[in-house]
C-alpha positions in Angstrom: 84.3 87.0 15.7 81.1 86.0 17.1 78.3 88.4 18.1 76.7 87.8 21.4 72.7 88.2 21.8 73.2 91.6 23.1 75.6 92.7 20.1 72.7 91.6 17.7 70.5 94.3 19.7 72.9 97.2 19.9 74.2 99.6 17.7 76.9 102.2 18.6 78.4 104.4 16.1 80.7 107.6 16.4 82.4 110.2 14.2 84.3 113.2 14.3 83.6 115.8 11.7 86.3 118.8 11.5 84.9 122.0 9.5 86.6 124.8 8.8 83.5 127.0 9.8 81.9 128.8 12.5 79.6 126.8 15.0 76.8 129.0 13.5 77.2 128.0 9.9 77.9 124.5 10.7 74.8 124.0 12.8 72.6 125.6 10.0 74.5 123.5 7.3 73.6 120.5 9.6 69.6 121.5 9.8 69.9 121.9 5.9 71.4 118.7 5.2 69.2 116.8 7.7 66.1 118.5 6.5 65.4 119.8 2.7 69.1 119.6 1.4 69.2 115.8 2.5 70.2 113.0 -0.2 69.9 109.4 -0.7 72.5 107.1 -2.4 73.8 108.8 -5.6 73.0 112.3 -4.9 69.1 111.5 -5.5 67.3 114.2 -3.6 65.4 112.6 -0.4 62.5 114.9 0.8 63.0 115.1 5.0 61.7 117.6 7.1 63.1 118.7 10.3 61.4 120.8 12.9 64.4 122.4 14.9 62.7 122.7 18.3 62.0 120.2 21.5 59.4 117.7 20.3 60.0 118.8 16.7 59.6 115.9 14.2 61.9 114.5 11.8 60.6 112.9 8.8 60.5 111.8 5.3 58.0 113.8 3.4 56.4 112.1 0.3 53.8 114.2 -0.4 49.7 113.9 -0.1 50.3 113.0 3.7 52.6 110.0 3.0 56.0 109.6 4.2 58.1 108.0 7.2 58.4 109.1 10.6 62.2 109.1 11.5 62.3 110.8 15.0 61.7 114.1 17.5 64.1 116.4 18.7 64.8 115.4 22.1 67.1 118.3 22.9 68.2 121.3 21.0 70.7 124.1 22.3 71.6 126.1 19.3 74.4 126.2 17.9 76.0 123.3 20.3 73.8 120.3 20.4 71.1 118.7 18.4 69.9 115.2 19.9 66.9 112.9 18.2 65.4 109.9 19.3 63.1 107.5 17.3 63.3 104.6 14.9 64.9 106.6 12.3 65.0 104.9 8.8 64.4 101.4 10.2 60.8 100.1 10.1 61.2 97.7 12.7 61.2 97.4 16.7 64.0 99.7 17.2 64.9 102.9 19.2 67.6 105.2 18.1 69.5 108.1 19.9 71.3 110.4 17.3 73.5 113.0 19.0 75.3 116.0 17.4 77.6 118.0 19.8 79.2 121.0 18.1 82.6 122.7 19.9 84.8 125.6 19.0 88.1 124.1 17.8 91.1 126.0 16.0 90.2 126.6 13.1 86.6 125.9 12.9 84.2 123.4 14.5 84.4 120.0 15.7 81.1 117.7 15.3 81.1 114.8 17.6 78.4 112.4 16.3 76.8 109.5 17.9 74.1 107.3 16.7 73.1 104.6 19.7 70.3 102.1 18.9 68.8 99.3 20.7 66.3 96.9 18.8 66.1 94.3 16.0 68.8 95.9 13.5 69.4 93.4 10.3 72.8 92.9 9.5 72.4 94.4 5.7 71.3 97.4 7.4 73.8 97.7 9.9 76.5 97.7 7.2 75.0 100.4 5.4 74.8 102.6 8.1 78.2 104.1 8.5 78.1 105.0 4.7 74.7 107.0 4.9 76.1 109.0 8.1 79.4 109.6 6.8 77.9 110.9 3.2 75.7 113.5 5.3 78.5 114.4 7.2 80.3 115.3 4.3 77.7 117.3 3.0 77.4 119.2 6.3 80.9 120.4 6.1 81.2 121.1 2.4 78.2 123.4 2.9 79.2 125.1 6.0 82.7 125.8 4.3 81.4 127.0 1.3 82.5 124.7 -1.2 
């Protein structure tokens, strides 16, 4: 299937994650796994900081004033919504919007995740996005469920 010019400049990923834990426990696990508990490929620790307030930063902290800015908290409504906007891990002309909506469901919490982006997103990076988000979401579920 051939991509149009607009398809090459947009990204729209969605995922639903069912968690057998309360909204509060799931939201806390999400903040932990996006921040200090974050991991890169192969379980390598990835030192991230998230400031959970409107305008708060989300960034990779490499120490000594070095790092990589990922985005700002655009909206936060504990424990039901976390929205971030910024370039994320992409060092190219792109803007992303990441939304986590948490709702009570029978047996726990449903996380509805969406990552939408506009800009130059190379194919190799586009292909790896789903795996990275899925790994993060698995760690959130595992932590919230106490595994």
